[in-house]
VEXPA-569695 format. One record per atom (N, C-alpha, C): residue number from 1; atom name; x, z, y. Coordinates in steps of 0.05 Angstrom, whole numbers, padded with zeros to 5 digits. Atoms other than C-alpha are relative to their C-alpha. Layout:
VEXPA-569695
   num   atome       xx       zz       yy
   NUM      CA        X        Z        Y
...
This chain:
VEXPA-569695
   num   atome       xx       zz       yy
     1       N    00012   -00017    00020
     1      CA    02391   -02253    01126
     1       C   -00002    00028    00011
     2       N    00004   -00028   -00008
     2      CA    02363   -02184    01141
     2       C    00013    00019   -00019
     3       N   -00010   -00021    00017
     3      CA    02391   -02120    01114
     3       C   -00022    00008   -00020
     4       N    00021   -00010    00018
     4      CA    02356   -02089    01054
     4       C   -00018    00020    00013
     5       N    00019   -00019   -00011
     5      CA    02295   -02049    01070
     5       C    00007    00029   -00009
     6       N   -00004   -00028    00010
     6      CA    02295   -01972    01064
     6       C   -00008    00003   -00029
     7       N    00010   -00002    00027
     7      CA    02255   -01981    01001
     7       C    00020   -00012   -00020
     8       N   -00020    00013    00017
     8      CA    02306   -02029    00971
     8       C    00025    00017   -00002
     9       N   -00023   -00017    00000
     9      CA    02362   -01983    00991
     9       C   -00004    00025   -00018
    10       N    00007   -00023    00016
    10      CA    02327   -01923    00959
    10       C    00000   -00007   -00030
    11       N    00001    00009    00028
    11      CA    02314   -01962    00895
    11       C    00028   -00006   -00011
    12       N   -00027    00007    00009
    12      CA    02385   -01988    00891
    12       C    00016    00026   -00007
    13       N   -00016   -00025    00004
    13      CA    02416   -01918    00898
    13       C   -00011    00015   -00024
    14       N    00013   -00013    00023
    14      CA    02365   -01889    00848
    14       C    00010   -00013   -00026
    15       N   -00008    00014    00025
    15      CA    02381   -01943    00796
    15       C    00029    00004   -00006
    16       N   -00028   -00004    00004
    16      CA    02456   -01935    00806
    16       C    00005    00029   -00011
    17       N   -00003   -00028    00007
    17      CA    02449   -01859    00799
    17       C   -00007    00005   -00029
    18       N    00011   -00007    00026
    18      CA    02410   -01860    00734
    18       C    00005   -00022   -00021
    19       N   -00003    00022    00020
    19      CA    02432   -01925    00699
    19       C    00018    00008   -00023
    20       N   -00017   -00008    00022
    20      CA    02484   -01889    00657
    20       C   -00014    00018   -00020
    21       N    00015   -00018    00017
    21      CA    02433   -01841    00628
    21       C   -00028   -00010   -00008
    22       N    00027    00010    00005
    22      CA    02369   -01883    00628
    22       C    00002   -00031   -00004
    23       N   -00001    00029    00005
    23      CA    02368   -01952    00594
    23       C   -00019   -00017    00018
    24       N    00019    00015   -00017
    24      CA    02307   -01973    00635
    24       C    00011   -00003    00028
    25       N   -00012    00002   -00026
    25      CA    02344   -01958    00699
    25       C    00023   -00021    00000
    26       N   -00022    00019    00002
    26      CA    02404   -01998    00675
    26       C   -00011   -00029    00000
    27       N    00012    00027    00002
    27      CA    02360   -02059    00658
    27       C   -00012   -00008    00027
    28       N    00011    00006   -00027
    28      CA    02323   -02054    00725
    28       C    00021   -00004    00021
    29       N   -00022    00003   -00018
    29      CA    02388   -02047    00762
    29       C    00012   -00029   -00002
    30       N   -00010    00027    00004
    30      CA    02414   -02112    00732
    30       C   -00019   -00020    00010
    31       N    00021    00018   -00010
    31      CA    02348   -02147    00746
    31       C   -00001   -00001    00030
    32       N    00002   -00001   -00029
    32      CA    02344   -02124    00818
    32       C    00025   -00012    00014
    33       N   -00025    00011   -00011
    33      CA    02417   -02142    00831
    33       C   -00001   -00031   -00002
    34       N    00003    00029    00002
    34      CA    02403   -02213    00805
    34       C   -00019   -00011    00021
    35       N    00020    00009   -00020
    35      CA    02342   -02219    00850
    35       C    00013    00001    00028
    36       N   -00013   -00002   -00027
    36      CA    02383   -02195    00911
    36       C    00020   -00023    00003
    37       N   -00018    00023   -00001
    37      CA    02435   -02248    00894
    37       C   -00015   -00026    00006
    38       N    00016    00023   -00006
    38      CA    02380   -02300    00895
    38       C   -00009    00000    00030
    39       N    00008   -00002   -00029
    39      CA    02357   -02275    00964
    39       C    00024   -00008    00017
    40       N   -00023    00007   -00016
    40      CA    02428   -02279    00990
    40       C    00007   -00030   -00001
    41       N   -00005    00029    00004
    41      CA    02434   -02350    00963
    41       C   -00023   -00017    00010
    42       N    00024    00014   -00010
    42      CA    02367   -02369    00996
    42       C   -00015   -00014   -00022
    43       N    00015    00011    00022
    43      CA    02337   -02383    00928
    43       C   -00025    00017   -00006
    44       N    00023   -00017    00001
    44      CA    02285   -02327    00936
    44       C   -00005    00011    00028
    45       N    00005   -00011   -00027
    45      CA    02249   -02305    00999
    45       C   -00002    00030   -00001
    46       N   -00001   -00029   -00001
    46      CA    02252   -02234    01022
    46       C   -00027    00013   -00005
    47       N    00026   -00011    00005
    47      CA    02177   -02224    01018
    47       C   -00005    00003   -00030
    48       N    00003   -00002    00030
    48      CA    02177   -02238    00943
    48       C    00018    00022   -00010
    49       N   -00018   -00021    00008
    49      CA    02238   -02193    00935
    49       C   -00011    00028    00007
    50       N    00012   -00026   -00008
    50      CA    02203   -02137    00974
    50       C   -00022    00008   -00019
    51       N    00021   -00006    00019
    51      CA    02144   -02143    00926
    51       C    00012    00010   -00027
    52       N   -00014   -00009    00025
    52      CA    02192   -02136    00866
    52       C    00010    00028    00004
    53       N   -00010   -00027   -00006
    53      CA    02223   -02075    00899
    53       C   -00023    00020   -00002
    54       N    00023   -00018    00000
    54      CA    02155   -02044    00910
    54       C   -00011    00005   -00028
    55       N    00009   -00002    00028
    55      CA    02133   -02058    00838
    55       C    00018    00018   -00016
    56       N   -00020   -00016    00015
    56      CA    02197   -02027    00811
    56       C   -00001    00029    00010
    57       N    00003   -00028   -00010
    57      CA    02191   -01966    00857
    57       C   -00024    00013   -00012
    58       N    00024   -00012    00011
    58      CA    02120   -01956    00832
    58       C    00004    00008   -00030
    59       N   -00006   -00008    00028
    59      CA    02146   -01955    00760
    59       C    00013    00027   -00002
    60       N   -00015   -00026    00000
    60      CA    02189   -01895    00778
    60       C   -00013    00021    00018
    61       N    00015   -00020   -00015
    61      CA    02136   -01858    00819
    61       C   -00003   -00005    00030
    62       N    00002    00006   -00028
    62      CA    02142   -01891    00887
    62       C    00024    00008    00016
    63       N   -00022   -00004   -00019
    63      CA    02189   -01888    00947
    63       C    00008    00030    00002
    64       N   -00006   -00028   -00004
    64      CA    02183   -01813    00959
    64       C    00011    00013   -00026
    65       N   -00010   -00012    00025
    65      CA    02193   -01794    00885
    65       C    00028   -00010   -00006
    66       N   -00026    00011    00005
    66      CA    02253   -01840    00878
    66       C    00021    00013    00019
    67       N   -00018   -00013   -00020
    67      CA    02284   -01811    00942
    67       C    00005    00029   -00009
    68       N   -00004   -00028    00008
    68      CA    02272   -01739    00918
    68       C    00017    00003   -00024
    69       N   -00016   -00002    00024
    69      CA    02301   -01751    00849
    69       C    00029   -00006    00005
    70       N   -00028    00007   -00006
    70      CA    02363   -01784    00877
    70       C    00014    00022    00016
    71       N   -00012   -00021   -00016
    71      CA    02376   -01732    00931
    71       C    00004    00025   -00016
    72       N   -00002   -00024    00017
    72      CA    02363   -01676    00882
    72       C    00024   -00002   -00019
    73       N   -00022    00004    00018
    73      CA    02412   -01706    00833
    73       C    00027    00005    00013
    74       N   -00025   -00003   -00014
    74      CA    02468   -01709    00884
    74       C    00005    00029    00010
    75       N   -00003   -00028   -00009
    75      CA    02454   -01639    00911
    75       C    00008    00017   -00024
    76       N   -00008   -00015    00024
    76      CA    02457   -01611    00840
    76       C    00028   -00005   -00008
    77       N   -00026    00008    00008
    77      CA    02520   -01649    00827
    77       C    00022    00010    00019
    78       N   -00021   -00007   -00019
    78      CA    02558   -01634    00891
    78       C   -00006    00024    00018
    79       N    00008   -00023   -00017
    79      CA    02519   -01578    00926
    79       C   -00008   -00008    00028
    80       N    00007    00009   -00027
    80      CA    02507   -01621    00988
    80       C   -00011   -00028   -00001
    81       N    00008    00027   -00004
    81      CA    02476   -01685    01013
    81       C    00017   -00011    00022
    82       N   -00020    00009   -00018
    82      CA    02528   -01727    01048
    82       C   -00006   -00026    00015
    83       N    00007    00025   -00014
    83      CA    02492   -01789    01074
    83       C   -00007    00007    00028
    84       N    00005   -00007   -00029
    84      CA    02494   -01788    01150
    84       C   -00005   -00025    00017
    85       N    00007    00023   -00017
    85      CA    02464   -01853    01175
    85       C   -00023    00007    00018
    86       N    00023   -00004   -00018
    86      CA    02410   -01862    01227
    86       C   -00022   -00020   -00006
    87       N    00021    00018    00007
    87      CA    02368   -01914    01192
    87       C   -00023    00016   -00014
    88       N    00023   -00014    00011
    88      CA    02300   -01897    01162
    88       C    00006    00013   -00027
    89       N   -00007   -00011    00026
    89      CA    02328   -01887    01092
    89       C    00016    00026    00004
    90       N   -00017   -00024   -00004
    90      CA    02381   -01838    01117
    90       C   -00016    00023    00012
    91       N    00017   -00022   -00012
    91      CA    02330   -01799    01159
    91       C   -00018    00012   -00021
    92       N    00017   -00010    00022
    92      CA    02282   -01795    01100
    92       C    00015    00017   -00020
    93       N   -00016   -00014    00019
    93      CA    02337   -01773    01053
    93       C    00009    00027    00011
    94       N   -00009   -00025   -00012
    94      CA    02361   -01720    01102
    94       C   -00023    00021    00000
    95       N    00023   -00018    00001
    95      CA    02290   -01690    01107
    95       C   -00004    00011   -00028
    96       N    00003   -00009    00027
    96      CA    02286   -01687    01032
    96       C    00022    00020   -00008
    97       N   -00023   -00017    00005
    97      CA    02355   -01656    01027
    97       C   -00004    00028    00013
    98       N    00005   -00025   -00014
    98      CA    02337   -01603    01078
    98       C   -00021    00017   -00015
    99       N    00022   -00013    00015
    99      CA    02273   -01586    01039
    99       C    00011    00012   -00025
   100       N   -00011   -00009    00025
   100      CA    02312   -01580    00974
   100       C    00019    00023    00005
   101       N   -00021   -00020   -00006
   101      CA    02369   -01540    01004
   101       C   -00013    00026    00010
   102       N    00014   -00024   -00010
   102      CA    02320   -01492    01039
   102       C   -00014    00016   -00022
   103       N    00012   -00014    00022
   103      CA    02288   -01476    00972
   103       C    00019    00018   -00015
   104       N   -00020   -00015    00015
   104      CA    02353   -01448    00945
   104       C    00003    00028    00010
């Protein structure tokens, strides 16, 4: 099984971040976690899962908007962005964090 895509990673973090304040995020988080469990159990293929991820991202404004909202939330909460990976998600998040922090 492959690792989650950058889009799936962005969506997962976004939903976790906002599920306590947004009922729609909570419901989508539960739904997406169930789908990922199906993928891990080989009961759903990753192509179908990726389509579900994309549809859900679109509901919240798309990949870039979800990334920006999530990064902005954590910067407001902690004053910094602490994700330091080298995968596409981490590189994209770092660019967004730099943009937000440079506006201050």
